C-alpha positions in Angstrom: 29.7 75.3 82.5 31.7 72.1 82.0 33.2 70.9 78.7 29.9 68.9 78.0 27.8 72.1 78.4 26.3 70.7 81.5 25.8 73.0 84.4 27.4 71.5 87.5 24.9 70.7 90.3 25.4 72.9 93.3 24.1 71.6 96.6 21.7 74.1 98.3 22.8 75.7 101.5 19.7 77.1 103.3 20.1 80.0 105.7 17.7 82.3 107.5 17.6 85.9 106.3 18.9 87.0 109.7 22.1 85.1 109.0 22.7 86.4 105.5 25.2 89.1 106.6 27.3 86.4 108.4 27.8 84.7 105.0 27.7 87.8 102.7 28.7 91.0 104.7 27.7 93.2 101.7 24.0 92.4 102.3 22.0 93.4 105.4 18.9 91.6 106.6 16.9 94.8 106.0 18.2 95.0 102.4 17.3 91.4 101.8 13.8 92.0 103.3 13.3 94.9 101.0 14.4 92.7 98.0 12.0 90.0 99.2 9.1 92.4 99.6 9.5 93.8 96.0 10.7 90.6 94.1 9.2 87.7 96.1 7.8 85.9 93.1 11.0 86.2 91.1 13.1 85.0 94.0 10.9 82.0 94.6 10.7 81.1 90.9 14.5 81.3 90.6 15.0 79.0 93.6 16.6 81.8 95.6 14.0 81.5 98.4 12.0 78.6 99.7 9.4 78.2 102.3 9.7 75.6 105.1 6.4 75.9 106.8 6.1 79.5 107.7 9.9 80.1 107.7 11.5 81.8 104.8 14.9 80.3 103.8 17.6 81.6 101.4 19.4 79.1 99.1 22.7 80.8 99.5 24.5 79.5 96.3 21.5 80.4 94.2 21.3 83.8 95.8 24.9 84.5 94.9 24.3 83.4 91.3 21.1 85.4 91.0 22.9 88.6 92.2 25.9 87.9 89.9 23.5 87.6 87.0 22.4 91.2 87.6 18.8 90.4 88.7 18.9 92.9 91.5 20.2 95.8 89.4 16.8 97.5 89.8 14.9 96.5 93.0 12.2 99.1 93.3 11.1 102.4 91.9 12.7 103.9 88.8 15.2 102.0 86.9 18.0 104.6 87.4 17.9 105.9 83.9 18.6 102.6 82.3 
């Protein structure tokens, strides 16, 4: 947030899921595919993923924000006792 309470605009950087671990080594392609399988609607609604024809692309800055906001705390199954 800036002093004017305006969220600064971050330019999207689109990458293929196969290149995610090159930019964020903590995440594997398989881990992202599982996330996509279970939370596809949420990811698209949040602007984390976009479709370019048949290709799935990840908006890397938004992905980082989405993860940092705790949206992937529970991916599938039980909520871990939360």
